[in-house]
N, C-alpha and C positions, 0 to 999 in steps of 0.2 A: 683704373685707379687702384693703386696698391693700398689695401687696408692695413692699418698699423697692427702689428702683432700684439696680442694680449699676453702679458707676462705675469706669471704667478708671483704673488707677493713673497718677498724674501723672508724665510723663517728667522725668528729672533735668534741671535747668536748667544749660546750659553756662556757663562763665565768659565774661564779656564780653571782647571783644578787648583793651580797654585794661587790664583787670585781669589777663588772661593774660600780656600783655607785661610789665607791672610785676612780676608774680610771678616770671617767668623772669629778669628783670633782678635781682631781689632774691636769687634763688638763686645767680646768677653772682657778684654782688658779695660775698656772704658767703663763698663758696668761694674766690674770688680773694683776699679779705682775709686768710683764714687761711693759704693755702698760697703766696701770692705777695707781696702788698703788705707785710704785716707782717714776714715773714722777710727780704725784700730790703731793707726799710727798716733793719732791724737790721744787716744785712750792710754796708750803705752807711755807717752810723754807725761801725762798727768800722773800715772801710777809711779813713775820714776821719782816724782817729787813727793807724793803723799803716802804711797804704799798702803792705801786704804781703799777698799772697794765700796763704791756708793750704790745704793739701791738694794732692795730686798729680793727675796726669792719669789718667783711666780708660783711655787708649790706650797707656799704658806697655807696651812689648813685651818685658818680662823673660822671658816664656814664649813658646815656639814655638807654632805652631798645634796645638791639641789639644782634646779634649773637656773636660779639666780647665780649660783657659784659658777656654773658652766658659762653663762653669758659674761660675767665679770672676767673670768679667765680668758675667754676668747677675745675680748676687747683688749685686755692688757697684753696678751700674746701677740695679737695682730699689730698693735702699736710698735712692738719690739721688732717684728720680723718683716713687715710689709715691704720695706725697701729691698731687702735681700730676696724676697719672694718675687717681686717684679723683675729684678735682675735675673733671677734663675729662669723665669718664664721666657724672657727675651733671649737669654743665652741658649736655652733649650730649643726655641724656635729657630734661631740662627743655625745651630748645629744640625738640626734635622733638615733644614732647607739648603744649606750651603756645603756641608762636608760631603765630598764624594765617597761613595760606599767602598771603592777599592782602597782609597786612602785610609779610611777608618779601619778597614780590615788589616792593613799593614801596620798601623800604629797601635790599634787597640784590638788586635786579633786575640784568639783564645789564649795564646801563650805570652801575652804582653801585660802581665799583672803589674810589673814594676812601672810601666808607663801610666797605667791607671792611677797608681798611688802617687806618682810624681805630679800628674795633672791635678790631683786633689789638693796638694800642698798650697799653691797660690789661690785656689778657689775658695777654700775656707767657709763653705756653707754649712748651716746646720743640717741635720739629717733630712728634715722635711723639705727644706728649700732645694736640696740636691735632687729630689725626686723628679722634677720636670726634666732635668738634664739627663738623669739616668734613663728615663723613658725615651728621650730623644736619641741618646747614644745607641740604645738597643734597636730602635727603629732604623738607625743608620748603619747597622751591621756590626756594632762592637761586640766582642766576645764577652762571655759571662764573667770570667775571672777578672779582667781589668775593670769591668763595670762595677762589680762588687767592691773591688779595691778602691775605686773612685768614690763610691757611695760611703764606705766606712772611713776612708782616709780623710774626707772633707772635715768631719767633726773631730775625730780623735787625733789627727796629726796636724791640726791647725797651729801654725807656729806662733801666732799672736796669743792664742789661749795658753800655750806653754809659757810664753813670756809673762802673761797675767798671773799664772799660777806661781811662778818664781817671785813675782813682785809683791804679792799679797799673802802668800802662804809659805810653808816650809818647803825646802828644796825637794823633799821626798815626794811631794805631790806631783811635781813636774817630771821627776825621774820615773815614777811609777806609771804615769800617763804615757810617756814616750815609749818605755820598754814594753808594757802590756799592749799599748795601742798598735805598735809596729807588729807585734806577734799576732794580734787579732786580725789586722788587715791581711797579712801574709797567709795565716793559717786558714781563716774562714774563706778567703778567696780561692785557695787551693781546694778546699773541701767542696765549695760550690761548683767548681769546675768538674770535679769527679762525679758529682751527682747529676750534672747536666747532660751527659752523654753527647758531647760535641759542642756544648756551650750555647745551644739555642732552645729555649723552652717552646713547648707546643703553642701554636698560635702565632709565632713570629717566624717560623721556618720559611714560610712562603711569602714574606713581605717583599713585594717587587721593588725595583729601583724607583728613583724619584720620577714622577710623571713629567712629561714634556710640557710643563706649564711655566709661565713666568715666575721668577724667583719671588717677586713681591706677593704673588697670589699664594704660593706655597707657604711663605712666611706668615701671611695673614691667617691662612687655614690652620697652621700649627698653633698660633696664638689663640685662635678661637677655640680649638680643641682643649687646650690647657685651661682656658677660662671657663668653658662650659662643663667640663668633666672633672678635671683634677682639683681646681680651687674650691668648688662647692663641697666635694668629697673631703678635702682637707679641713674646711671650716667645720663640717659636721663632726668629724672625728676629734678635732681639738676641743670642740664644745663638750663632747661626751667625756673626754679625759678630764677636762676642767670640772665638770659637774661631779665626777666621782673622785676627785683628788683627795678628799677627806678620807676615803677608804684606801686609796692607793698609798698614802703615806700616814699610817696610823701611829708610827713611832717618830713623830716630828723631831724629837731630841734624842731618841735612842733609849730613853729612860723606861724602866719597867719591862723591857723586852730582853731576853737572853741574847748574848752577842751573836751566837751562831744562827739563831732564828732571825735576828735583825739583819745579818749579812745575807741570808737566803732571801728574805723579803726584799732587801735592797737590790739584789742581783736580778730578781724576777720582775719586781714592780718598776724598778728603774729602767728596765728594758722597754716597758710599756709607756712610761710617762713621756711627755713632750715638753721641751724647753727650747728657748732661743740659744744662739751661739753664746758660750760662756755662762749660760744660766746655771750650770752646776757649781760655779764658784761661790755664790752666796749661800747655797745649800751646804757646801763643805765648811764654810766659815761659821755658819750657824751651828752645825753639829760639833765643830771643834770648840766653840765658845760654851756649848752646853755640856762639854766633857764626855761626849760620846766616844766609844771605842774607835780607834783609827780604822779598823776593818770595815766599819759601816761606811765611812767616807770613802774608803778605798774601792768598795764595790760601786758606789754611785759615781766615782770619778770616771769610770768607763761606761757604765750602763746608761747613765742619763744622757750623755751627748751622742753615743754611738748610733742608736736606732730608737724608734718609738713606734707605738701602735699605728698612729697615722701614717708615718713614713713607710712602714712595712705594707700597709694596705695600698698605698699609692704606687709602690713599685712592684707589687705582687704579680700583676699581669705581665710586666716586662721581664722579670727575672724568673717567674714560675713560682707557684705557691709553695711547693716543696722546698725549693732552694731558699726562699724568703724565710720560711719557718726555721730552717737549719741555721740561717744567719742569726735570727733572733736567739736561738738556743746557744749559738757560739758566743754571742755577746754576753748572755747571762753567765756562761762559764768563764769568760774572760773577766767579768766582774768579780767572781769568786777568787780567781787568780790574783787580781789586783788587790783585793782585800788582804790576801795572805802576804803579798809582797810589801804592801804599805805597813802592815803590822811588823814585819821583820825589819824594815828600814827605820821604823819609828822606835 
């Protein structure tokens, strides 16, 4: 009697590269539609009718440095950003799981800075919410220059924030933001690439390709890593910045501080402070109402949204600490340039 042959189980068939890329794009589009495009479109429609910004600044310094101030800031900040943070974690996990490394290398290789900036425009994340995606892109093989361009381009080239600035403030705010923001993205990305020696920081050079596991398992693993490592780190840093914000912004209205000193403080401390998307607008409006020099607002116009201490810590391992520090310095320098340009235009 002939015994039936035992056949090995068929291995699971991986998604084709084209399907994987389209699926990742669909995940990103749905997430961004829900937490960015639709809410910002509604906000724009409201501002077209009112030309008035509702809500105050998260950086109000009514409380001195304290644990209570840190907790209050963390709660208010969390309420403002949690939908975008959830979307960023999902998009980051999808990118790390689905995007083929050779495709990422072609589209976001070391010389593809413009592609990184173009991808940032519809993404429109704040600097901290961009961090999970930045980490995922680097793990997927993206070059340093386009990754830095994506990280910086999200907050400073946000088209809806540019529209908000035009609708509630003088045109000079939007013009300065666009001009200096574009130079910041291009210049700092190029500088980061020069420092990187090939575009891959130590610790990521040997990252292997995706393991032969089901996509669902890889996706769950990426989500878990972000949830266990990145989000608690994020919360602790935001709490610390909130607890110290009374020291970070001692010149709440710019009064009593020489203009040059205030601009220098704004350039440096604005680089460290953390705000949600468009959180710089109520700060600028408050400074303008208080009669502060345009240069102070000009510095904060760039430094507040571009990076923050929490975001730099969260991407430091992916970009390299030297590069991340240089990016922070470049943002502070761009803040000084923005202060000068806004003064001239005003």
